[in-house]
N, C-alpha and C positions, 0 to 999 in steps of 0.2 A: 416575534417570529417573522416579521417582514410582511410583504404583500401576500395575500391569500393565493393559493395555487388555482390555476384555471382548469386543470385536468386531474382527476383521481384515477390512478392506475391500480386496479384490484388484482391481487392474487386470487386464485379460485379454490384450490384444494385446501380444505380446512378453514380458510378465511370466509368463503361464501358457502361452500359445499361441505356437508357433514360427513367426514370420513368414518365416523363411528358406525355408520350404517354398514360398513364392511365387516364388523366384528363376527356376525354369524358365519361368514366364509372361513375365518380363521378358527373358529370353534369346530367347524365341521372338518376342515382339512388337517389342522394341527392338534385339535383337542384342547385348544387354548385361545380364547378370544383375545387375551392380552397380547398374543402374538402380532396383532395388528400394529401395535406401537413399535415393536422390534422391526417388523417389516417396513413400516413407513420411514423410520429413522435410517435404516440401511438403504432404502430406496433413495432418499435424499443424499446420503453419503456417496452412493455409487453414481448418482447423476453428476455430482460435483467431480468425482473421479473421472467420469467419462469426458467431461469438459477439459480437465487439466491434462489428461492423457491424449487429447485430440482424437478420441474414438467415440463418435456419437452413435447412440442407439436410442430410439424413441422411448418415451416414458412408459408407455403401456408394455412394450416388449421388455424393457428393463425391469418393470414391476413383476412380470411373470418370472423372469430369470432369478430375481432376488428371492421370490417365494420358493422356487425350486431349490435354491442354495440353502435357505433356512430349513427346508424339509430334509435335505441331505445331512445338514449338521445335527438334526434331531433324529435322524434315522427314520423319517416318515416319508412314505412314497407320495409324491405329488403328481397326479395324473394330468394328461392333456385336458380332460374335462374340468379338472380343478382350475387350471390356468385360464381356460375359456370363461368359466364362471366368474373368476376374479376380474377379468377384463371387462365383462359385461357389468359387473358390480361397480367398477371404477367409472364407467360411463353413465351410470344411472343413479348416482348418489343424490339424495335430496338436499335442498338448501337448508341452512339453519333457519329456524322460525322467524328470527328478527330481520332477515336480510331484505326481503321484498319491501317492507315498510321503510327500512333505513335507506335503501337505494332511492325510493320514491322521494323521500325527504331531501336527499342530496341533489337529485335532479331539480326539485322545486327551488333549491337554493342557487341554482344556476351553474352547478358544476357539470363539466363534461366527463362522462364515465366510460372507461375502457377497461379491458382485462388483459393481463399478461400471465399465461399459465405454462407450466411445464408439459401439460397434456397436449398431445398432437391431435389435429383434426383428422377425421377419416371420411373419405368421400361416401356419401349416401347414409352416413350414420350421424345421429344427433350428437352435438357436443353436450358435455355435462350441464352447461348453462341452459342450452335449449331444452334438455330433458327436464330440468328443474323449473322451467317457465320463467327464467330470468333474462334470456338473451335480448328481449326487446328493450330492456332498461339500459343497454350499453350501446354506445355509438360504434364500437369496434371491438372485436375479440382478437388478441394477438397470441400466438403460440411460439414458444422458443424453437419449435421445429423449423420456422422460417430462417433462423440464424444457425441452427444445428449446434448450439451450446445451451447449457442449462443455467438457470439462476444460481448464484448471484453474479454471473458474468456481466461486467459493466456495459458491454456493447448492446445487451438486450435493452437496458433502460434508456440509453441514449438513442438506440434505434427506434424505439417506440416514439420518443419525442420528435425525432427527425421525421418519421412517417406522418405524424400529426401536424407537422409544421410549427412546432412550438419549441421553446428552450427547455432543457432539462429542469431548470429551476421553476418553470411554470407547472411542473407535474409533482404530484405527491403519490408515492407508492403506499398502498394500503395492504397490509399482510399480517397474518397471525404468527409469522416467524421472524425472529430478530435477524437471522442471516439474510433475509430478503430485504428488510428495510435498511440494513447496513450496506448491502450491495448497492441499493438504489441511491442512498445518500452519498456514498463514495463516488457515484457517477454524476452527482450534482442535483438529484431530485430531493424533495422533502420526503419524510417518512412518517407513517402513522401505523402504530402497532396495535392490532386487535388481540387482546389477551384471552383468546379462547381457552377453555380448560386444558391445562398442561403446557401452556405457553406463558412466558413472562419476559420482561426486558432483560438484556444482558448488560449489566451495569459495570462498565469499565471506562475509564477516561481515555483509553487508547482507541476506542471505536465510537463512531457517531451514535448519538442517542436519538430516539424518535422525537419528532416535533410534537406529536400527539400520541397519547396512550388511551385507549378506550376498551371497554369490555365487549361491545358489540357495535353494529353499524348505526343504530339510532343514537347511541351515545357519541359516536364519532360525528354524526350530523349535528348534535347539540354543541359539541366542542367547537366545531368549525363555525357554527352560527355565532358563538361568542367571539370567535376570532374576527368575524365580519364586523362586529360592533366596535 
């Protein structure tokens, strides 16, 4: 696999933060907790659509609009209070139980840790990482809002490397989504796929495959420890 990366760039939503905590909102609003997955998948699809069409709108605003669209398609009224509750929920999701320990292990192994998330910062409001008590484990938090495009646009990954003063090949993108690792690897980074429930590698020879596949962050730390040997 070559020389070990110097920087680990973490996705946030679902990779570090548990989006399943939003299920009660969808049960209350749509009468269907599984609507969470329909909403999240469409949110990702429309974030990519936003980038390809050159019409940027921030992730929280887009998330609210997608929920209202799904409500309209199901003939369910989604109120402003519902949208506000979802936005608060998106900012206050808890971390997966394994994350803090895994990140501490990686820092102990000498890796520089940063994040790159679709979620925008909001002045005077804690980021999801700050709310989850993880922010101090990272050297820097990057948001796609600075570039006004969404992942997996290549300029995001190379932009993070440039900001940090390192080569893209010195960085490894760590994400629970194959489309994120594919985007990063296509831009010259390494890729580590975290197979959170509902996520798996996309096995096709036409697309780059992850350098590392792990079930959680401590397992990632262990695999990278073996790499160091």
